C-alpha positions in Angstrom: 14.9 -5.6 -18.0 18.0 -5.5 -20.2 16.0 -3.7 -22.9 14.8 -1.1 -20.3 18.3 -0.5 -19.2 19.5 -0.1 -22.8 16.7 2.4 -23.5 17.5 4.4 -20.3 21.2 4.6 -21.2 20.3 5.8 -24.7 18.0 8.5 -23.3 20.7 9.7 -20.8 23.3 9.9 -23.6 20.9 11.8 -25.8 20.1 14.2 -22.9 23.8 14.8 -22.3 24.3 15.7 -25.9 21.4 18.1 -25.9 22.6 20.1 -23.0 26.1 20.4 -24.6 28.2 18.5 -22.0 31.5 17.7 -23.7 32.8 14.2 -23.5 36.0 13.8 -21.5 39.3 13.4 -23.4 40.0 9.8 -24.4 43.3 8.2 -25.2 44.0 9.0 -28.9 42.0 12.2 -29.0 44.0 15.0 -30.7 43.6 18.6 -31.9 45.4 20.3 -34.8 46.7 23.6 -33.5 48.2 26.4 -35.5 50.5 28.7 -33.4 51.8 32.1 -34.5 54.8 33.6 -32.7 55.6 37.2 -33.7 57.3 40.3 -32.3 55.2 42.9 -34.1 57.6 45.9 -33.4 56.2 48.8 -31.4 52.6 47.7 -31.6 52.8 47.2 -35.4 52.9 51.0 -35.9 56.3 51.3 -37.5 57.3 52.8 -39.8 53.9 54.5 -39.9 50.6 53.9 -38.0 49.1 52.6 -41.2 51.4 49.6 -41.1 49.3 48.1 -38.3 46.4 47.5 -40.7 48.6 45.6 -43.1 50.1 43.6 -40.2 46.7 42.6 -38.9 45.8 41.5 -42.5 48.7 39.1 -42.3 47.7 37.8 -38.9 44.1 37.3 -40.2 45.3 35.4 -43.3 47.3 33.0 -41.1 44.2 32.1 -39.0 46.2 31.1 -35.9 44.5 29.2 -33.1 47.0 30.7 -30.7 49.1 33.8 -31.3 51.9 34.8 -29.0 52.5 38.5 -29.5 55.6 40.5 -28.4 55.8 44.3 -28.4 52.0 44.5 -28.6 52.1 48.0 -27.1 48.5 49.2 -27.3 47.3 47.1 -30.2 45.9 44.1 -28.3 42.2 45.1 -28.5 42.4 45.9 -32.2 44.0 42.5 -32.9 41.4 40.6 -30.8 38.5 42.3 -32.5 39.9 41.8 -36.0 40.6 38.1 -35.5 37.1 37.5 -34.2 35.4 39.4 -37.0 37.6 38.5 -40.0 39.6 35.3 -39.4 36.6 32.9 -39.8 38.1 30.8 -37.0 35.6 31.5 -34.2 35.6 34.0 -31.4 39.0 35.0 -30.0 40.0 36.0 -26.5 42.9 38.5 -26.1 44.8 38.1 -22.8 47.0 41.0 -21.7 50.0 39.2 -20.1 52.0 42.4 -19.3 49.8 44.2 -16.8 50.9 47.8 -17.6 49.2 50.7 -19.4 48.7 50.7 -23.1 52.0 51.4 -24.8 53.9 49.4 -22.2 51.8 46.1 -22.5 54.6 44.1 -24.1 53.1 40.5 -24.1 49.7 39.5 -25.2 48.2 36.1 -26.0 45.3 35.6 -28.4 43.4 32.3 -28.7 40.2 30.9 -30.1 40.1 28.4 -27.3 38.3 28.8 -24.0 40.5 30.3 -21.3 39.9 28.3 -18.1 42.7 29.6 -15.9 45.1 32.5 -15.9 48.4 31.9 -14.2 49.8 34.2 -11.5 52.6 36.6 -12.3 56.2 35.6 -12.0 57.7 36.1 -8.5 61.0 35.8 -6.8 63.4 36.1 -9.6 64.6 38.4 -12.4 61.5 37.6 -14.6 58.4 39.8 -14.4 55.2 39.9 -16.4 57.1 41.9 -19.0 58.9 38.7 -19.8 56.4 35.8 -19.1 52.8 35.0 -18.5 50.3 32.4 -19.5 46.9 30.7 -19.4 45.4 27.2 -19.6 42.9 26.7 -22.3 40.3 24.0 -23.1 40.3 22.6 -26.6 37.9 20.1 -28.3 37.5 16.7 -26.6 37.9 18.4 -23.3 41.7 18.4 -23.6 43.8 21.3 -22.2 46.9 23.3 -23.3 49.1 25.5 -21.2 50.2 28.6 -23.2 53.0 30.9 -22.1 54.2 34.1 -24.0 57.8 35.0 -23.5 60.3 37.8 -24.1 63.9 37.6 -22.9 65.7 40.8 -22.3 68.0 42.4 -24.9 71.6 43.2 -24.0 74.3 45.4 -25.4 76.7 43.9 -26.5 74.4 41.4 -28.1 75.6 37.9 -29.0 73.9 38.0 -32.4 75.9 41.1 -33.5 79.1 39.7 -32.1 78.6 36.5 -34.0 77.9 38.4 -37.2 81.0 40.6 -36.8 83.2 37.5 -36.3 81.7 36.0 -39.5 82.5 39.1 -41.4 86.1 39.0 -40.1 86.5 35.4 -41.1 85.0 36.0 -44.6 87.4 38.8 -45.1 90.5 36.8 -44.1 90.9 38.3 -40.6 90.9 36.7 -37.2 87.5 37.1 -35.4 87.5 40.2 -33.3 85.4 38.6 -30.4 86.4 35.6 -28.4 84.1 32.7 -27.9 84.0 33.6 -24.2 82.9 37.1 -25.1 80.0 35.8 -27.2 78.9 33.4 -24.5 79.2 36.2 -21.9 76.9 38.4 -24.0 74.2 35.8 -23.7 74.4 35.6 -19.9 71.3 37.6 -19.2 69.1 35.6 -21.6 70.4 32.4 -20.0 69.6 33.8 -16.5 66.1 34.8 -17.5 65.2 31.5 -19.2 66.7 29.5 -16.4 64.4 31.3 -14.0 61.5 30.7 -16.3 62.1 27.0 -16.9 63.3 25.9 -13.4 61.3 28.2 -11.2 58.4 30.2 -12.7 56.8 27.5 -14.9 56.8 24.8 -12.3 55.3 27.2 -9.7 52.7 28.4 -12.1 51.7 25.0 -13.4 51.4 23.6 -9.9 51.7 20.0 -11.1 49.4 20.4 -14.2 50.5 17.9 -16.8 48.8 19.2 -19.9 51.1 20.0 -22.8 52.9 23.3 -22.7 53.7 25.8 -25.5 56.2 28.5 -24.8 56.6 31.1 -27.5 58.2 34.4 -28.1 61.3 36.5 -28.8 64.3 35.1 -27.0 66.9 37.7 -28.2 69.5 35.0 -28.7 70.4 32.4 -31.2 69.7 28.6 -30.9 72.7 26.8 -29.3 71.9 23.7 -31.3 72.3 25.6 -34.6 75.8 26.8 -33.7 77.6 23.6 -32.5 80.9 22.4 -34.2 78.8 20.1 -36.4 77.2 23.2 -38.0 80.4 25.1 -38.4 80.6 24.4 -42.1 77.1 25.7 -42.8 77.0 28.7 -45.3 77.9 31.9 -43.5 79.1 30.1 -40.3 82.6 30.3 -41.7 83.9 27.4 -39.6 82.8 29.2 -36.4 80.8 27.6 -33.5 79.8 28.8 -30.0 78.6 27.0 -26.9 75.4 29.1 -26.5 73.4 28.1 -23.5 70.0 29.9 -23.3 68.0 27.7 -25.7 69.8 24.6 -24.4 68.3 25.3 -20.9 64.8 24.9 -22.6 65.6 21.7 -24.6 67.4 20.2 -21.6 64.1 20.6 -19.7 62.3 18.4 -22.3 61.0 21.1 -24.6 61.2 20.7 -28.4 62.2 23.5 -30.7 59.3 23.2 -33.2 61.1 24.9 -36.1 64.1 22.7 -35.9 61.9 19.6 -35.4 60.2 20.4 -38.7 63.3 21.5 -40.5 66.2 19.4 -39.1 68.8 20.5 -41.7 70.4 23.6 -40.1 72.5 24.4 -43.2 69.7 24.1 -45.7 66.9 25.8 -43.6 68.5 28.2 -41.1 65.2 30.0 -40.4 66.2 33.6 -40.1 63.8 35.8 -38.1 66.2 38.7 -37.4 65.7 40.6 -39.4 63.6 41.0 -42.6 64.4 44.7 -42.7 67.1 45.8 -45.2 68.7 48.0 -42.5 69.9 44.9 -40.8 72.5 43.7 -43.3 73.7 40.6 -41.4 75.6 37.9 -43.2 74.6 35.3 -40.7 71.1 33.8 -40.3 69.8 34.9 -37.0 66.9 32.8 -35.6 65.9 34.4 -32.4 62.1 33.8 -32.3 60.9 30.4 -31.1 58.0 28.1 -30.3 58.9 25.4 -27.8 56.6 22.5 -27.0 56.5 20.0 -24.2 54.3 17.0 -23.8 52.5 14.9 -26.3 52.9 17.4 -29.2 53.9 16.5 -32.8 55.2 19.2 -35.1 53.6 18.8 -38.5 55.2 21.9 -40.1 56.9 25.2 -39.1 57.7 28.0 -41.4 59.0 31.6 -41.4 56.9 34.4 -42.8 59.0 37.4 -43.8 57.5 38.7 -47.0 54.6 41.1 -47.5 51.3 39.9 -48.8 51.1 40.3 -52.5 48.0 42.5 -52.3 49.8 45.0 -50.2 52.3 45.8 -52.9 56.0 46.5 -52.5 57.5 47.8 -49.4 59.4 46.6 -46.3 58.1 43.8 -44.1 55.6 44.6 -41.4 58.0 44.1 -38.5 61.7 44.0 -37.7 61.1 40.3 -36.8 59.8 37.6 -39.1 56.8 35.6 -37.9 57.0 31.9 -36.9 54.0 29.7 -37.9 53.8 26.2 -36.4 51.2 23.5 -37.2 51.0 21.0 -34.4 49.1 17.9 -33.5 48.4 17.7 -29.8 47.3 14.4 -28.2 45.8 13.6 -24.9 
């Protein structure tokens, strides 16, 4: 009788494997996930439409499992098709987050994983689908990930420029022209948007789902943790510090800044993402593009990509933003 039961169990297990039913996630299961976060600048078509082909080459070369794209603006279908045909990383799904006509479709999300749910649009606050949207995906071992693309509004005056002007003044022996209060005030809109996202929109969208969350995009502000008094003596900080609040809202909610987790020395590895273009001659290192992770996520490495591929020859970088590439280990 015991032998018969053992044979029956073996047959049932074999049958399950044959029909392709995935085993449920077990404690200790994990997936290595590469995430690309990049504002591609006017759909990648600046300074000329030909730039998009080179930019897509760079995306293909990175082989992201997840790609949060900002300023996608009509290029989403081309990127989806190119990733599927050329990245040798499986079939990709492109998700248009911003539900507007081509040319106004700011946020897209690209992933090789199966999309099992698309979250509803933001409601009831300043944030719209121009700023936030996401999906839940299934990864190997039947684990899940929640993916949210983000863009926080730009404001004029912008805190990044105010901080740089103060640094120039201090370098040149003058008193900084902008007060600390003015710098913090210039970040008010970004703080308002991310507070709505973290405290209202994400909890409503997730509806209690506890799978790990990745939140990536262009935040249009500098990381508060990089500009505290303890970093005032970093090169090009010139003894200055600011109580910036927007990214602190995210980390206070339990998210980890994956770049800084992988590169804890702010002075040695500032991580400039604004801007690779020579027209932006800033003396401070402006890191305004982020990937935040929440849940059982380990950051293995994060780096900035801000140089053209060698085979493309000399020229300016493909976007006015550098790309952020994070290699993660996600456990269930």
